[in-house]
C-alpha positions, 0 to 999 in steps of 0.5 A, spaced: 198 498 446 192 502 447 186 504 443 183 510 440 179 513 434 184 518 430 178 522 427 173 527 429 167 529 426 161 531 427 154 526 427 152 527 420 154 522 414 151 518 408 148 511 408 149 510 401 156 509 402 159 502 401 163 499 407 164 492 408 169 488 413 174 483 412 179 479 416 185 482 417 191 479 413 198 480 416 201 480 409 196 484 405 194 489 411 200 491 414 203 496 410 196 501 410 196 499 417 202 501 419 201 508 416 195 509 420 199 507 426 205 511 425 201 518 424 202 522 429 194 522 431 195 515 432 199 517 438 194 513 444 195 506 441 203 507 443 205 504 437 208 510 433 214 508 432 214 500 429 216 499 424 212 496 418 216 488 419 214 489 426 206 491 425 206 486 421 208 481 427 203 484 431 198 483 426 200 476 425 199 475 433 193 478 433 191 473 428 193 467 431 191 470 439 184 465 440 182 472 445 183 477 439 181 478 432 182 483 427 179 486 422 179 491 415 174 495 413 174 499 407 168 504 404 167 504 397 172 499 396 178 503 400 181 500 407 181 505 411 180 502 418 182 497 423 178 493 428 180 489 434 175 485 438 177 482 444 175 478 450 174 483 455 176 479 461 183 479 458 184 486 459 180 489 463 179 489 470 174 483 473 171 488 479 171 494 475 166 489 468 165 482 470 163 480 463 159 474 460 160 470 454 155 475 450 160 481 451 166 483 446 171 489 447 173 492 441 178 498 439 178 502 433 184 506 429 180 510 423 186 512 417 188 519 417 183 523 413 186 524 406 185 532 405 178 534 407 175 527 407 169 525 407 165 529 412 162 524 418 165 518 416 168 516 422 160 517 424 159 512 420 165 508 420 164 508 428 155 505 427 158 500 423 163 497 427 159 497 433 153 495 428 157 489 426 159 488 434 152 486 436 149 483 430 147 476 430 152 471 426 148 469 422 146 475 419 155 476 419 156 480 425 160 477 432 153 476 435 155 480 442 150 482 447 155 488 449 160 492 447 165 493 452 170 499 451 177 502 454 179 508 452 183 514 455 180 519 460 184 524 456 182 522 449 176 526 450 175 526 442 173 518 442 169 519 449 165 523 445 164 519 439 163 513 445 157 517 447 154 518 441 154 511 439 150 510 446 156 508 451 154 509 458 161 510 462 162 504 468 168 507 472 175 508 471 181 504 471 188 502 471 190 498 464 196 495 462 198 495 455 204 492 454 209 495 459 205 502 458 199 503 462 194 508 462 187 510 465 181 509 462 173 510 462 170 503 461 164 503 458 158 499 456 153 499 450 149 494 449 144 493 443 138 497 446 142 502 447 145 503 441 138 502 437 137 509 441 143 513 440 145 518 435 148 513 430 144 508 429 141 512 424 147 512 419 147 503 418 144 502 412 141 494 414 138 491 407 133 485 408 131 482 414 136 487 418 142 485 415 147 490 414 149 489 406 156 491 408 160 486 411 156 481 408 163 476 406 163 470 410 169 471 413 167 477 417 161 473 420 165 467 422 166 466 429 171 464 432 172 458 437 171 462 444 165 466 443 162 459 439 163 455 446 160 460 450 154 461 447 153 454 447 154 454 455 148 457 460 150 464 463 153 462 469 158 457 465 159 461 460 161 467 465 166 462 468 170 461 461 170 468 459 173 470 466 178 464 467 181 464 459 186 461 457 189 467 456 189 468 463 195 463 465 198 463 459 205 464 463 204 458 466 206 454 461 212 449 460 217 454 457 217 458 463 216 454 468 223 450 465 227 456 467 223 458 473 223 451 476 231 451 475 232 458 478 228 456 484 232 450 484 239 452 484 237 457 489 234 453 495 240 448 493 244 454 495 242 457 500 239 450 503 247 448 503 249 455 505 245 455 512 248 447 512 240 444 512 243 439 507 251 437 505 253 436 498 259 432 497 263 431 492 263 424 488 269 421 487 270 417 479 272 418 473 266 424 471 268 427 478 272 434 477 274 441 482 266 443 481 262 437 481 257 436 487 252 430 489 246 431 493 243 423 495 237 424 498 235 417 501 228 415 502 227 412 509 226 405 508 226 404 501 231 401 496 237 403 493 233 405 486 229 409 489 234 414 493 234 421 489 241 424 487 242 432 484 248 432 481 251 439 480 257 444 478 258 450 483 264 453 486 264 455 494 266 462 496 266 466 502 261 466 507 260 459 504 256 462 499 254 456 493 255 459 487 251 454 482 251 453 474 244 453 474 244 449 467 249 444 470 243 441 475 241 434 474 235 430 478 235 423 477 232 416 481 236 411 480 237 410 472 232 416 469 233 422 469 227 427 473 225 435 471 226 439 476 221 441 481 222 446 487 216 443 492 217 436 490 225 438 492 222 440 499 218 434 499 223 430 498 227 434 504 222 435 509 226 432 513 233 434 512 229 441 513 225 440 520 218 443 516 212 441 521 208 437 517 201 442 519 206 446 516 208 444 510 202 445 505 202 453 507 210 453 505 209 449 499 204 454 497 208 459 498 213 456 494 208 455 488 207 463 489 213 464 487 214 460 481 208 463 479 209 470 479 217 468 476 213 465 470 209 471 470 215 476 470 218 472 466 212 471 460 213 479 460 220 480 459 220 475 454 215 479 450 219 486 451 215 488 456 220 489 462 226 494 461 233 489 461 239 491 466 242 495 461 234 499 460 234 501 467 242 505 467 237 510 464 231 509 467 228 513 473 226 510 480 220 507 480 221 504 473 227 501 477 223 499 482 218 495 478 224 491 474 225 488 481 224 481 480 227 476 485 225 478 492 229 477 498 235 473 496 236 469 501 229 466 503 227 461 497 220 461 498 220 469 498 214 472 494 208 467 497 202 473 498 198 468 501 191 472 500 193 475 493 188 472 487 191 472 481 187 478 479 190 482 485 198 479 483 196 483 477 194 490 480 197 490 486 204 486 486 210 491 486 213 488 479 208 490 476 208 497 476 201 499 475 198 504 479 192 504 484 187 509 488 188 508 496 182 507 499 180 511 505 176 510 512 174 515 517 176 513 523 173 517 530 177 520 534 175 517 540 178 510 537 183 512 533 191 516 534 195 520 530 202 521 532 206 528 528 213 529 529 216 535 531 215 540 527 208 539 524 201 540 527 195 536 524 193 541 519 201 540 516 199 532 517 193 534 513 195 538 508 202 532 507 198 526 506 192 529 501 191 532 496 186 539 497 182 535 493 181 529 496 180 534 503 175 537 499 171 529 497 172 526 503 169 532 508 163 532 503 162 524 503 162 525 511 157 530 511 153 526 506 152 521 511 150 526 517 156 526 521 162 532 522 168 531 518 172 534 525 170 527 528 174 523 525 181 521 522 183 519 515 186 513 515 188 510 509 186 502 507 189 499 502 184 497 497 185 489 498 185 491 505 179 494 503 175 489 500 177 483 504 176 485 510 174 492 512 165 490 512 167 483 514 172 483 520 170 490 521 163 490 520 161 491 526 165 498 527 161 500 520 154 499 523 156 502 529 159 508 525 166 507 528 168 507 521 166 510 515 167 508 509 169 514 504 172 510 498 178 511 493 182 517 494 184 521 487 192 520 487 195 514 483 199 511 488 205 505 485 206 499 490 213 499 493 218 492 493 215 492 501 208 490 498 204 495 503 208 501 502 205 506 496 209 512 491 205 518 489 205 519 482 199 525 483 204 529 487 211 531 487 212 533 494 207 527 497 210 523 503 210 514 501 204 511 505 205 504 509 199 501 510 197 494 513 195 488 508 193 482 511 197 477 506 202 471 508 208 473 506 215 470 506 213 469 514 208 474 516 203 476 516 203 483 514 200 488 518 202 494 522 201 496 530 197 502 531 201 500 539 207 501 535 205 507 531 204 512 536 212 512 538 214 511 530 215 519 529 218 521 535 222 515 535 225 517 527 225 524 529 230 522 535 234 518 530 234 524 525 237 528 529 241 523 532 244 522 525 245 529 523 248 532 528 254 527 528 258 529 522 261 522 520 255 520 518 254 527 513 261 525 510 258 519 507 252 521 505 248 517 509 241 520 511 234 516 514 228 518 511 223 520 517 216 516 518 213 523 521 206 522 522 203 515 523 195 514 525 192 508 528 185 505 530 184 501 537 176 501 537 175 494 534 174 488 539 180 485 537 183 490 542 179 487 548 182 480 547 187 478 552 192 476 548 196 480 541 193 477 535 194 480 528 187 483 528 190 489 532 194 490 526 189 491 521 188 498 520 193 503 521 199 508 517 205 511 516 207 517 512 215 517 509 219 522 507 220 521 499 228 522 497 226 525 491 225 531 494 231 532 498 235 529 492 240 534 488 240 534 480 243 530 477 242 525 482 238 519 481 235 513 487 234 506 487 233 500 492 240 497 494 236 491 492 237 492 485 244 491 485 242 484 486 238 484 480 239 479 474 234 480 468 231 475 464 237 475 460 242 473 466 245 480 466 247 484 472 244 490 474 250 492 478 255 489 473 252 494 467 253 500 472 260 499 473 261 498 466 257 505 465 262 507 471 268 507 468 270 507 474 275 500 475 271 495 479 274 497 486 273 504 486 266 503 484 265 498 490 269 502 495 265 508 493 259 504 495 262 501 501 263 508 504 256 509 503 253 503 505 257 500 510 261 505 513 255 509 517 252 503 519 258 501 522 259 507 524 252 507 527 254 500 532 260 502 535 258 509 536 252 509 538 250 502 539 245 503 534 243 498 528 237 497 523 235 492 519 239 494 513 237 489 508 236 491 500 229 494 500 231 498 506 236 502 503 235 507 498 242 509 494 244 516 490 247 515 484 251 520 481 253 518 475 252 510 475 256 511 482 254 510 489 255 517 493 250 517 498 244 512 502 237 513 505 235 509 511 228 507 512 224 502 515 225 506 522 220 506 527 220 498 527 227 496 524 231 500 529 234 498 536 240 501 541 243 495 543 247 499 549 245 502 556 245 510 553 240 514 556 233 515 551 228 519 552 222 515 555 218 514 548 223 512 545 226 506 550 222 502 546 227 500 541 232 498 547 235 491 546 240 489 551 245 484 548 252 481 549 258 484 544 258 478 540 250 479 538 252 485 537 257 485 532 251 480 528 248 486 526 254 487 521 255 480 520 249 478 518 245 483 516 250 486 513 256 481 511 251 475 510 245 477 507 247 483 502 255 483 500 256 475 500 250 475 494 253 482 491 261 479 492 258 473 489 255 476 483 261 480 481 265 474 481 260 470 476 260 475 472 268 476 472 267 483 474 271 482 481 274 477 484 270 475 490 277 475 494 278 482 491 272 484 493 272 481 501 279 485 502 276 492 499 270 490 505 277 490 510 279 496 507 273 500 509 274 497 517 281 498 517 281 506 515 275 507 519 279 504 526 284 509 523 280 515 523 276 513 529 281 509 533 277 512 540 271 508 537 273 501 535 277 500 541 273 504 546 265 504 547 265 498 543 271 494 545 267 488 546 264 489 539 270 485 534 268 486 527 275 482 524 273 477 529 276 469 526 269 466 526 261 469 528 256 465 529 251 462 523 245 464 524 240 463 518 233 466 516 231 460 511 231 455 519 226 462 521 220 460 516 221 453 515 220 452 523 215 457 522 212 459 515 206 463 519 211 468 524 218 467 523 220 471 529 216 474 534 217 482 534 217 484 540 224 479 542 228 478 536 234 476 538 232 470 542 227 467 536 234 467 531 237 459 529 243 459 528 247 453 525 254 453 528 259 458 526 262 461 520 270 464 518 270 471 517 271 473 510 275 479 513 278 475 519 286 479 521 
């Protein structure tokens, strides 16, 4: 919901009118307020489509809230406006307005005019409402010291009303209103501001400064939160308001009962898959073919202290455990215990092999994963997130923000250590909020811009920034007494700018090698990769990927200036190879080039003997946008969406197949031709491997069917595994490994990392049985061998994708061994951990 006035009368009105304000009564007032909200002029409230019963429910929620109050106002006995007062910190970001106990947020809706109406009525109502908010409790008001509002920046009428009432703008902010977002102009009106305003003369204060209108007891009642805040010192009150119970509303027994059960099921499934635990099938009268048990003995403790997990599960190909979440029970002795993912890890610490000095870090990543899941679930229950059916007709970025699971294999996959709760709400991809990226001018002497083929620096700047941004930043550089031509313009994640720029790089700023420029003008949405942003302001703008010193899923998410130097050249070489091979074109397979990159190396951290994470804190790259090249009628999604289940448990891929009017077999065939076939060809024809997990593939859909794919994240996650000739500036992507290890790029990254999960979903939903699914995978490999016999048996004769078994490379084992850096990026092959071999589901 957004909150604005509907009328725009001039500043003239008589104080002879009688104005009263009383507490809202949902039953009594729903009819009138529904009429007001459904009027076209109320569109900024974003509630025009609600029915009367829905408005009644909404008002009931306001009435029951500890942080909001609803009020109905009348003029000469006729109800004609609605007011909401609220705790500002529940809606307005703290970094925009640090609010205290004397602050009141206010929304006002004035009924649509009936005929010509009374001239100046809106001004009188506005004045009465501000006075009501600021008037002391003993005089029938709300006792506020400041009123804070956040109207849409486009609503010029309310902005003018606010100015007339004495409001002073603080700054713009992106604010979530349910599942919608708006760009708001946050403004503040203190008592002195209102007293000096144009509207103050419209108030009829009566005796002793008390407004005779609104003198009823209900209007003057105090809600419990404000009463407590008033009784505290300023510091205590500020803490109370900044951390209201509503802030933590998602952290409750209801959400955690669901999220804990889901994460425990995933942990049991993936730990069993990686052979870290070995569930057994019990014997006895209660045993069945799908009943499993995991007994965890506490060393040195008695029988009664053992913890036992019992659950129903089916074990599919690739040792994929499909666990019935509802069936899981946890017992110690005869007592049943609640499910707790962190407790499970503590119970399994010895089996998991987590070093004691890193245990707390892993537990914190689990806590963050649980909190994130709880927040997403709570929002879904409130109707603020699209379900899988909605996503059939959603656009690219709506679908992007709807993803909830993160990596399908990792247990602690939403760690984001370093993000506060407010950071999470602003910058977590699943919240779909937009932000303005911060920028810094980096001296040319200590920075390096790399551009791809066909580009120069001028073309890069035109691509990366809007004309208005270039003009803004040039003026700021000149205002600092410097010359724009002496700098490169480097984007910085807002979190990075706040937490790192003025601290970690304080000396660089002081000596003038870095010049902070503030926020840009374009609105960007964070993608699932956390540090990559999609530009909403310019249709032809590229993605921008920046460094982020946040610990997430086994890595600090930095970006190396050293790697950035060669990234555009590597991308051009890969794009040339893919574009010149008709087999890729026939499969609809393309790459999204990272065409320009920039890194800063003037800091002291680049002078140390050993590499360190601080060298990866100021760099960026710009990647092509798929929406600029897709054809009409085509839609794009990340492949991760195929593994998404909504809060109801409905799988998006199952909905796609139902909507496509194809059989499940034909739908999967089309998908495998677009995903598996070209990546197998890359390996067998070119010794070329990518990192083809769900977030790195952008699929092209036509009529809900996958018909093509874009590969992205090229510069950091591509390798040539053979001796083929490479240009000197591409040589760093070479990694010589034996044939069995080459095959793991298919077995581990595609079979185990993606197709195992997709096949499990389709089997569980009874859309396509797992055995049939893997037969379709084999069919693709057979067809490729038939069409390219010289490749399948020639250049790659040491790579057998139909081998009986392959090495079981394990992801969670990597994170459990080292929660801070899972692998050495420069030598990933030697960092891998194996758990024996697995049977190949497509073996001959």
